N, C-alpha and C positions, 0 to 999 in steps of 0.2 A: 522851486519847489521846496525841496528839501528845507534850506535858508528860513524860509517863509515857520515853516511848522517845528525849527528848531527855535526859532527866535518867539514862537506862540508857548514851546514848551517853559522854556528859560522864565517866562513871567506869571505863569500856574500852578509851577509844581518850586515844594521845596528846595531848598537849594542844594541841602543833601542826595535827595532825591535827584534833583537833575545832573547830579557831578557822575551819580553810581549810574545813572543812564549813560550817560556820556563816556566814561569807561570801558560800559560792555559794548557800547556802539565803535568805540574803537580797539576792540578784546585783543591786536594783536601789541598795540603797549603794553600787556598787561605780562608779559614773557619779561619783557627787559624791566619794567617795575619790581618784579619776585628777584632779578638776575641783582640788581642793583642794591636791591634791600637786603639780599646774602653775602652780597662782597661783604669779605672784611677789607677794609680799608681801616687803616692806620688813626689812631688819635678822632674817628666819627661813629659815633655810639649809633645803633638801633634807631632813638630817638628823635637823633635828629636826622637822620634817612627818611622816617615817618616821616617828620615835619615838610624834609624836602617836596616826598609824593604829593605829599596834600596840598602842599602850595602850588606846585605843578598843575594839577586837576582845577583848582580856585581861580590863578591866572586863567587856563583855559577858558573858563567858565566865563571869563570877565573881559575877556582881551581876545581882539580879533589872535590867530595863534596860524600861521601857515608850517608847520612843523611837525613833527610826529615825537613824543615824549621817549624816542628810542635816543634819537637826536641830541635833542639835549641832556639825557642823561651820561650819555658817552661825552660830552663836554663834562658836565658837572662831577662825573667819575674818573676825568682826568687832572683836574683841578683840584679834586681834593686828594687825589693818590700822591702829588710832590711833596718831598720833603718840606718842612717849616724851613730849613736852614737853605734850600734852595733859591734863591732871587728871581726876583720876576714882576713883573702887573700881567695881567688878563687883557687879552684887546677882544672887543667885539666889534667887525663892520659891518655897516646896515642892521640898524634894529627897530627897522618897520614902527608898529606901533607901542614896544618897551615890551611886549609879553618875552621872549628871550633874555632882555638884558634880566627882566626881575627874577626873573629864574637863575640865571647866571651868576647874579649877586648873591641870590642863597650862600650857592659855594662858596663863593669870593668872599666875604664878612665870615665863615667856618673858617676858612684856610687864612684869613687875616691879609688877604691879596686887595688890589685896587682894580677894578674893574674899568679899563678905560673904552669909551665906547663911541667911535667916529658913526657918523652918516650927517651926510648932507641938511635932513631933518625939511626936505623940498620934495623928497621921492626919485625916482631913478632919472638920473641925465639924459639929457636931449641923446640921443644915437642913431646909428644907421646899421647894427646889428642884425646879419640876415637869420636871426632866431627863425622858426619852424617849428619842429618834432623834439622832445627831448627824445633818450635811448630807448625810453619803455613804450612810445609809441605815442605821450601826451601831447598837447598843445605848448606851444613855449614863443610867448611873446614879451615884451618888455620895451612899454610907452615912456617917454616922460612924463615924469608925475605919479607915476604907477609907484603902488608901497608908500606911502607918504604917510609918516609921521610927524605932525608937530613935534618941536623940541617940548613946549610947557607939556605936548598931553605923553609924550615919554616919560618926562619926569612923573608926571601926578599917578600915571600907570607903578612904576618903579617904585615909589614913597609909598603907595598904599599897597601892593603886596611882593615888593622884595625888602632889599637894605640899601634906601640910595644912598647913606653916608660911604659906602665903599665907594662908591660910582663915579666913575670925572667924562665930563660928556665935553666931544670936540666937534663941533659945526662946521660943517665947510663940506664941497666936493676933495676926494682922497687925494688927485692929484695937489692938490693948494694945502692943505693939513698934513698928510705925511711926511713928506719930505723933512719936516722941523721937527718930528718926532723922533727924540734920540734914545728913550729909557730901553733898558734890557726887559725880554717880554719873555713868558715861560709856556702861553696856552694863548691858542689865536684860531677866533671862530669867524669865518667868513661867510658871510650871505648879500653878498652882493651881485648877484642876477646876469650881469655883463662881462666877457670877457675884457673889454678895457679898463675895468675897475679891478676883474682878478688880476691883471698882471701888475697896475698899479700896487697893489696890496702885496702882493709877493714879491716885487723889486723893494720896498721896505717895510716892511714886518719880517720877511726871513730872513733878510740880515741880525736881525735886534734879537732872535730867540736862543735865548740859552741852550748850551748842548743839553740832550736829552729832552728839549721843551718840543711839542706839538703844534701844528698849525689841521683846521678844520676846512674845510667846504662845506657848506651845504649841496651848491650847486655842480655836484659832479654825476647831475643827470643833462647838464645842458652840454651838448656836441663842443660850441663854443669855446665851454670854459676847458672841456675836457682839452681843447689843443689847447691852451695856454699850458696846462700842466705838462703834457706831456712833450712841447717843444725845449729839445736839448739846449739847444742854443739862445734862446732865451732867458733860459736857468742859469746859463754859462757870463753869457755876454750882458744882462739886466740884473741880474739880481746874483752874480759874482759867488756861485756856489754850481756844483754840478747836480743835475737835476735826483733829489732824492728820489729812496721807494716808497712809490706813493700808492696808501691802501685801499682797499675797494676798487680802482678806478675802472669805470664803464662796467662797473657791476652792479652799484649803489648809489645812493641820491648822496651821501656823507662820506666824503671819501677824507684821508690824513694821510701825514709825513711826520716824521719824528729828525729832528736836526741832529746826524749824528756827529758833525763836528762843529 
């Protein structure tokens, strides 16, 4: 019912008013937005931060966005905080319709970095993972083809609302595409839903992280994904590193780990 009402308002209200009402409804996002704007990030002006925030709401207005601004701003802040001398690309795994990609590309452009986007562009792969409830009690199930955004649709959204010039798209299943990827990485954002996909991403991307690089997962509310992050043997035997300290695990949806070695 609310989705229909939201669609109606989007049609009849002027865009600025609709965005304002959307911001009010998602009032919890106002606190991280204010925090982001007040942060002292070297080489990033208030004007640039204001433009990012404005675009975040415009993107939400136009592209389906199954994430919070807080989650996005956490990663954007990480991208912008790294010293320009530190090498490494930014990686996003799982982009759906390209809302998060467009948002991350704004920061990647300011930072002068490439955003590498891995996705099947066919939705979630076939799987038999027994997802049921997330750690907050909500439903969790992922069927083949869920969260599908075609490559051309994603590119169109990023070109319209972000900075597609700094993006590179790698189409295919992670098991097929990630083993051949060997570039140094400075930050990773995972939104892949499945435990199997999480394992693949950690196995191939974490070793590429530069020292001090950060990996985020938006799937920290999913018990099967948490099992992967908590598996010491997996980290040692398949990733090749001891399990890092994982911030927020079991408490929040967006979890992260910094590579210290």
